[in-house]
C-alpha positions in Angstrom: -1.0 -20.6 -15.6 -1.7 -21.6 -12.2 -0.9 -19.2 -9.5 -0.8 -19.4 -5.6 -1.1 -16.1 -4.1 0.0 -16.0 -0.3 -1.4 -12.8 1.3 -0.8 -11.5 4.6 -4.5 -11.0 5.2 -7.7 -11.7 3.2 -7.9 -9.0 0.7 -11.6 -8.3 1.0 -13.2 -6.0 1.0 -10.4 -3.9 -0.7 -10.5 -0.9 1.3 -7.1 0.1 1.9 -3.7 0.1 0.4 -2.8 -3.5 1.1 -6.1 -5.1 0.3 -6.6 -3.2 -2.8 -3.1 -4.1 -4.1 -3.5 -7.8 -3.3 -7.1 -8.0 -4.6 -6.3 -6.0 -7.9 -3.2 -8.2 -8.5 -5.7 -11.2 -8.4 -7.9 -9.6 -10.8 -5.4 -8.5 -13.1 -3.9 -12.0 -13.3 -7.3 -13.4 -13.8 -8.0 -11.0 -16.7 -4.9 -12.2 -18.2 -5.9 -15.8 -18.2 -4.2 -17.0 -15.1 -5.8 -19.3 -12.4 -5.4 -17.6 -9.3 -5.8 -19.3 -5.7 -5.4 -17.7 -2.5 -4.0 -18.9 0.7 -4.1 -15.9 3.1 -3.8 -15.1 6.9 -7.1 -13.9 8.5 -6.0 -11.8 11.3 -7.9 -11.0 14.5 -7.4 -7.3 13.6 -8.9 -7.7 10.2 -11.1 -10.9 10.5 -13.3 -11.7 7.6 -15.9 -14.4 8.0 -15.3 -16.6 5.1 -19.1 -17.1 4.4 -19.3 -13.2 4.1 -17.2 -13.2 1.3 -18.8 -12.6 -2.3 -19.5 -16.0 -4.0 -17.6 -14.8 -6.8 -14.6 -14.2 -4.8 -14.7 -17.6 -3.0 -15.2 -19.4 -6.2 -12.9 -17.7 -8.6 -9.9 -17.4 -6.1 -10.8 -20.2 -3.8 -9.7 -18.2 -0.8 -8.5 -20.0 2.2 -7.8 -18.2 5.5 -5.8 -19.4 8.3 -6.1 -17.3 11.5 -3.4 -15.3 13.1 -3.2 -13.1 16.0 -0.5 -10.7 14.7 -0.8 -8.2 17.8 2.3 -7.0 19.0 2.8 -8.7 22.4 5.1 -7.3 25.1 6.9 -10.4 26.5 7.7 -11.6 22.8 9.0 -8.3 21.8 11.3 -8.0 24.9 12.6 -11.7 24.2 13.3 -10.6 20.7 16.3 -8.7 22.0 17.9 -11.6 22.9 18.1 -13.3 19.4 19.1 -12.3 15.9 15.5 -12.6 14.5 13.3 -9.8 13.2 10.3 -9.4 15.6 8.4 -7.9 12.4 8.9 -11.1 10.7 8.7 -13.5 13.1 5.1 -12.6 14.2 3.9 -14.1 10.9 5.7 -17.3 10.9 3.2 -19.9 12.4 2.9 -23.7 12.3 -0.7 -23.6 11.2 0.2 -21.6 8.2 3.1 -24.0 7.2 0.7 -26.8 7.7 -2.3 -25.4 5.5 0.4 -24.5 2.8 1.9 -28.1 2.8 -1.4 -29.5 2.5 -2.4 -27.3 -0.4 0.8 -27.9 -2.3 0.7 -31.6 -2.0 -3.0 -31.3 -3.6 -2.4 -29.3 -6.4 0.5 -28.1 -8.6 1.4 -24.5 -9.2 3.6 -22.8 -11.6 4.4 -19.8 -9.3 4.0 -19.0 -6.0 3.7 -15.3 -5.4 4.2 -13.9 -1.8 2.4 -10.5 -1.4 4.9 -9.0 0.9 8.2 -9.8 2.8 6.1 -11.0 5.8 5.1 -14.2 3.8 8.7 -15.3 3.0 9.3 -17.3 6.3 7.3 -20.0 4.2 9.9 -20.2 1.3 11.3 -23.5 2.7 8.2 -25.0 2.9 7.1 -24.1 -0.6 10.4 -25.6 -1.9 10.0 -28.7 -0.1 6.5 -29.6 -1.4 6.5 -27.8 -4.6 8.4 -27.2 -8.0 7.0 -23.9 -8.4 8.9 -20.6 -9.0 8.8 -18.3 -6.1 8.1 -14.7 -6.5 8.0 -11.9 -3.9 5.9 -9.1 -4.6 7.3 -6.3 -2.6 4.7 -3.9 -1.5 7.7 -1.9 0.1 11.2 -1.8 0.9 10.2 -2.7 4.4 13.2 -1.5 6.2 13.2 1.8 4.8 9.7 2.6 6.4 11.3 2.1 9.9 14.4 4.0 9.0 12.3 7.0 8.0 10.2 6.7 10.8 13.2 6.6 13.1 14.9 9.6 11.4 11.5 11.6 12.0 11.3 10.6 15.9 12.1 13.3 18.2 12.2 11.0 21.5 15.6 9.4 21.6 14.4 6.2 23.0 11.7 5.7 20.3 14.3 6.8 17.6 16.8 4.1 19.0 14.2 1.4 19.1 12.8 2.3 15.6 16.5 2.0 14.3 16.8 -1.5 16.3 13.7 -2.7 14.3 14.8 -1.4 10.8 18.3 -2.9 11.3 16.9 -6.5 11.9 14.4 -5.9 9.3 17.2 -4.9 6.8 19.5 -7.8 7.6 16.6 -10.3 7.1 15.3 -8.6 3.8 19.0 -8.5 2.3 19.4 -12.2 3.4 16.4 -13.5 1.7 16.4 -11.6 -1.7 18.4 -14.1 -3.6 16.8 -17.1 -2.3 13.7 -16.1 -4.4 13.3 -16.8 -8.1 12.1 -13.3 -9.0 10.9 -9.9 -7.3 8.0 -7.7 -8.3 8.6 -4.3 -7.2 6.1 -1.3 -7.3 8.4 1.4 -7.9 11.8 2.0 -9.8 13.2 3.4 -6.6 12.6 0.1 -4.8 14.2 -1.9 -7.6 17.2 0.3 -7.2 17.2 -0.2 -3.4 17.0 -4.1 -3.7 20.0 -4.0 -6.7 22.0 -1.8 -4.2 21.4 -4.4 -1.4 22.8 -7.2 -3.6 19.5 -8.6 -5.4 20.8 -10.6 -8.3 17.3 -12.3 -9.4 15.1 -11.1 -12.1 13.0 -8.1 -11.1 9.8 -6.5 -12.6 8.5 -3.1 -11.9 4.7 -3.3 -11.9 2.7 -0.5 -10.2 -0.4 -1.0 -8.4 -3.5 -1.3 -10.9 -7.0 -0.4 -11.0 -10.2 -1.1 -13.1 -10.2 2.4 -14.0 -13.9 2.1 -15.7 -15.2 1.4 -11.9 -13.9 5.0 -10.6 -16.5 7.8 -11.6 -15.2 11.3 -12.0 -17.3 14.1 -10.7 -17.7 17.2 -12.7 -16.1 19.6 -10.3 -16.9 23.2 -11.3 -17.4 25.2 -8.0 -14.9 27.6 -6.9 -15.2 26.4 -3.4 -13.0 23.5 -3.3 -13.2 20.8 -0.7 -9.8 19.3 0.6 -9.5 15.7 2.1 -7.0 13.3 3.4 -8.1 9.4 3.6 -5.9 6.9 5.0 -5.9 4.1 7.7 -4.5 5.7 11.1 -3.2 2.6 12.4 -0.2 2.9 10.2 2.6 5.0 11.4 3.2 6.8 8.5 -0.3 8.2 8.3 -0.4 9.3 11.7 2.9 11.1 11.3 1.6 13.0 8.3 -1.6 14.1 9.5 0.0 15.3 12.6 2.5 17.2 10.6 0.0 18.9 8.4 -2.3 19.6 11.5 0.6 21.1 13.3 2.6 22.9 10.4 0.3 23.5 7.7 -3.4 23.8 8.8 -3.1 26.8 11.3 -1.8 29.1 8.5 -4.5 27.9 6.0 -7.4 28.2 8.3 -6.3 31.7 9.3 -5.7 32.7 5.7 -8.8 31.1 4.2 -11.7 30.9 6.8 -13.9 29.2 4.2 -11.9 26.3 3.2 -13.0 23.1 4.6 -10.6 20.1 5.2 -12.0 16.5 5.6 -9.8 13.9 7.4 -11.0 10.2 7.4 -9.7 6.9 8.1 -10.1 3.9 10.4 -8.5 4.1 14.1 -8.7 7.8 13.8 -6.9 9.0 17.3 -8.9 11.0 19.7 -6.5 13.6 19.7 -7.3 14.5 16.2 -11.2 14.0 16.8 -10.8 16.7 19.4 -9.3 19.3 16.9 -12.6 19.0 14.9 -14.1 22.6 13.8 -16.2 24.1 11.2 -13.2 23.9 8.7 -11.7 20.8 9.9 -14.2 17.8 9.4 -12.9 14.6 11.2 -14.4 11.3 10.5 -13.5 7.6 11.5 -13.7 4.5 9.3 -15.3 5.0 5.9 -17.4 2.3 4.8 -17.0 3.7 1.0 -14.0 5.4 0.0 -15.3 6.2 -3.5 -18.5 7.7 -2.1 -16.4 9.9 0.4 -14.0 11.1 -2.4 -16.6 11.8 -4.9 -17.8 15.4 -3.8 -14.3 16.5 -2.8 -12.0 17.9 -5.3 -8.3 18.1 -3.6 -6.5 15.1 -1.9 -3.8 15.7 0.6 -1.0 13.3 0.8 1.4 15.0 3.3 3.6 11.5 3.9 7.3 11.9 5.3 7.9 8.2 5.5 6.8 5.0 3.9 7.8 3.3 0.8 6.2 1.6 -2.3 3.1 3.2 -3.7 0.5 4.9 -2.3 -2.9 3.2 -3.5 -5.1 6.2 -2.5 -3.3 8.1 -4.9 -3.9 5.9 -7.7 -7.6 6.1 -6.7 -7.3 9.6 -6.5 -6.2 9.9 -10.0 -8.7 7.5 -11.5 -11.4 10.0 -9.9 -9.9 12.9 -11.3 -8.8 14.6 -8.1 -6.3 17.2 -7.7 -3.3 15.7 -5.6 -0.9 17.6 -3.2 1.6 15.1 -2.2 5.1 15.4 -0.8 7.8 13.7 -2.9 7.8 10.7 -0.5 3.9 10.2 -1.0 4.2 10.4 -4.7 7.1 7.8 -4.9 6.4 5.6 -7.8 3.7 7.7 -9.6 4.7 8.7 -13.1 3.4 12.2 -12.6 4.5 15.5 -14.0 4.5 18.2 -11.6 2.1 20.9 -12.1 0.6 19.0 -14.8 -1.2 16.1 -13.1 -0.1 16.6 -9.5 1.2 19.0 -7.3 4.2 18.5 -4.8 5.3 20.2 -1.7 7.9 18.8 0.6 7.9 21.5 3.5 5.1 23.2 5.5 5.6 26.5 3.4 5.6 24.6 0.1 2.7 22.3 0.8 0.9 25.5 2.0 1.8 27.3 -1.3 0.2 24.5 -3.3 -3.1 24.8 -1.3 -3.1 28.5 -2.0 -2.5 27.6 -5.9 -5.6 25.5 -5.7 -7.8 28.0 -3.7 -6.5 30.9 -6.0 -7.1 29.2 -9.5 -9.7 26.4 -9.1 -10.1 26.1 -12.9 -6.3 25.2 -12.7 -6.7 22.9 -10.2 -9.7 21.0 -12.0 -7.5 20.9 -15.3 -4.8 19.2 -13.1 -7.5 16.7 -11.9 -8.7 16.1 -15.6 -4.9 15.3 -16.4 -4.6 13.0 -13.5 -7.6 10.9 -14.6 -5.9 10.5 -18.1 -2.4 9.5 -16.2 -4.6 6.6 -14.4 -6.1 5.4 -17.5 -2.9 5.1 -19.5 -0.4 3.9 -16.7 -2.5 1.8 -14.1 -5.1 0.0 -15.8 -5.4 -3.5 -14.4 -6.0 -5.3 -17.8 -2.5 -4.1 -19.0 -0.5 -4.8 -15.9 -1.7 -8.4 -15.5 -0.8 -9.2 -19.1 2.9 -7.5 -18.4 3.4 -9.7 -15.1 2.2 -13.1 -17.0 4.9 -12.1 -19.8 7.5 -11.6 -17.2 6.9 -15.0 -15.6 6.9 -16.6 -19.0 9.9 -15.2 -20.5 12.0 -15.1 -17.4 11.5 -17.8 -14.6 9.3 -20.2 -16.5 11.1 -20.0 -20.0 13.1 -23.1 -19.1 10.1 -25.2 -18.1 
């Protein structure tokens, strides 16, 4: 089976949620016997020099990049008020990508074109024109839900209105495009239900983000002094919201009650306002070159998300590394966890603080939860299993008549 994977950015290095999700999908499909070609935007913000890609990646997935400056620009954003298009989507609709896609589709025949995220769907008509391939959207999130949740949490009335405006435009676009596809892959059962409620009638597969779990080492944590950490890109609004919520509502109580507890917060684009809060108990870092190394000597992962959608890749990595994970219900969406067995959940500041107290009071129980987390990752989120499920879905649904 030949699959063309359309990516919103070159998924290398696989260092954050989006790149890990796209890269591991390609690996899982390859392991299942498919031939995968990548056509991707190469964005200004996340530019990757093609010559710096490992030869294995260039040769196996034949990565092609099309430059895109997706920076939010004031004038286009203002002009967008006077049409009915989603500005979130239109920033990714470029003649250069249409042309590159047209050339590739005329050169090669593909069985499936898989769009990684809603932002690649402006190219649906070009695919239909130049290929008979089946078109699949892999929805990393129900995109409009992210903006709705951000709007509901916004205190500033003008910001709340604007976020709701963006969410409405995005919802209209997302709902209109669903049945123009041949199939949809979602990461969670909740996302499948949301798409169905929006009128989606095409075949859908729930397929979570996978990892090569053998590449994630489990540290032997036996110390009673637990190390707490948060790791996430701080150019993503839900992460900024989450960290600010924790530092404002949870950390002051914890640092006073447990003066020896140490918390590590890291991620690219870390705001200066958070760096200024650094102390002996709060270690603040910027971009981390090696997430696995950063996480290896720390035992408790914090995921205080209040908005967002889909699955949190960092949670899957934390599970694979045997970390004790304290998350909100929103952060843990899509994870097949059992509360107090392989994850801990806290949705209010009081609940989140209580879970931290629980870990500090009984480190052996916290370590046992981490051990169970690793078992969950191996049984539910292993790449080699998930790739076979996706190929089977293609063969028995959208390709069965071919």
